[in-house]
C-alpha positions as CSV (number, residue, x, y, z in Angstrom):
1,M,86.9,112.5,101.7
2,A,89.8,113.7,98.9
3,S,90.3,114.4,95.5
4,T,93.6,113.4,93.6
5,W,92.0,115.4,90.8
6,N,93.4,118.7,89.8
7,V,90.6,120.2,87.2
8,E,93.8,122.9,86.0
9,L,96.1,120.2,85.6
10,D,94.1,117.2,84.4
11,H,91.2,118.2,82.1
12,A,94.3,118.4,79.3
13,S,96.4,116.2,80.4
14,D,97.9,113.1,79.2
15,S,98.1,110.8,81.2
16,P,95.9,112.0,84.4
17,P,95.1,110.4,87.9
18,C,93.6,107.1,87.0
19,L,92.9,107.2,91.0
20,D,90.1,109.6,91.5
21,L,88.5,109.7,94.9
22,V,88.9,108.2,98.2
23,Q,86.4,108.2,101.1
24,I,87.0,107.0,104.1
25,L,84.2,105.9,107.1
26,V,84.6,105.0,110.4
27,Q,81.6,103.3,111.9
28,N,81.7,101.0,115.2
29,G,85.1,101.3,115.7
30,K,86.3,99.8,112.2
31,L,87.4,102.4,109.2
32,Y,86.1,101.7,106.0
33,L,87.7,102.8,102.4
34,T,86.0,103.5,99.0
35,V,88.0,104.5,96.2
36,Y,86.6,105.8,93.0
37,I,89.1,105.0,90.0
38,R,88.6,106.3,87.1
39,S,90.1,104.1,84.0
40,N,91.7,100.4,86.0
41,D,93.9,98.1,84.0
42,M,92.6,94.8,85.6
43,F,95.7,93.0,84.3
44,L,98.5,95.3,85.1
45,G,97.0,97.8,87.0
46,W,94.7,96.3,89.8
47,P,96.7,94.2,91.3
48,E,98.7,96.9,92.1
49,N,96.1,99.2,93.1
50,A,94.5,96.9,95.2
51,F,97.6,96.6,97.4
52,G,98.3,100.4,97.6
53,I,94.9,100.8,98.8
54,L,95.2,98.7,101.5
55,A,98.3,99.9,101.8
56,L,97.1,103.3,103.0
57,R,93.9,101.6,104.6
58,D,97.0,100.3,106.8
59,L,98.9,103.4,106.7
60,I,95.5,105.7,108.4
61,I,94.7,103.5,110.9
62,K,97.9,102.9,112.2
63,E,98.7,107.4,112.2
64,A,95.0,107.8,113.5
65,N,95.5,105.3,116.0
66,A,98.8,106.4,117.1
67,K,97.3,110.2,117.5
68,N,94.0,109.3,119.3
69,P,94.7,105.3,121.3
70,E,91.7,105.4,122.6
71,L,90.0,104.8,118.9
72,N,91.8,101.5,118.4
73,L,90.5,101.7,115.0
74,Q,90.1,98.2,113.2
75,N,90.4,96.9,109.7
76,G,86.9,97.1,107.9
77,S,86.1,97.0,104.2
78,V,87.6,98.5,101.3
79,I,85.5,98.9,97.8
80,I,87.1,99.7,94.8
81,I,84.7,101.1,92.2
82,S,86.5,101.4,88.5
83,A,84.6,102.9,85.8
84,S,86.4,101.8,83.0
85,A,87.5,98.4,83.8
86,H,89.8,96.9,81.0
87,V,92.8,94.9,79.7
88,Y,94.7,96.5,77.1
89,E,95.3,94.6,73.9
90,R,98.7,94.1,74.2
91,N,98.1,91.8,77.4
92,W,95.5,89.6,76.0
93,E,97.3,86.9,74.5
94,E,99.3,87.0,78.1
95,A,95.8,87.0,79.7
96,K,94.2,83.9,77.3
97,K,97.2,81.9,78.6
98,I,96.9,82.5,82.1
99,L,93.3,81.4,82.0
100,K,93.9,78.6,80.0
101,E,96.4,77.4,82.2
102,N,94.2,78.1,85.8
103,P,90.8,77.3,84.3
104,K,88.7,77.3,87.5
């Protein structure tokens, strides 16, 4: 388990980390990743966060397997918990347009 929060720096910061916690669990040859995001911009930030988290999982698996080939870890699921999932007002019109053009 790893925390990105540094209380001394982040408690008064104008821009504290949004991704606060990463937990790794290995079961039955698979690496599972759970992350906790304090504040998640679902319109612009979520796609980038999700792909970055998947890349982190893949990197961890690659490095673990390189150091311990007998592990042969495979991809497990990724769970993203967003405490505050939101779309900023500045993106509302663009989001509405996309939803209108893609009703399903």
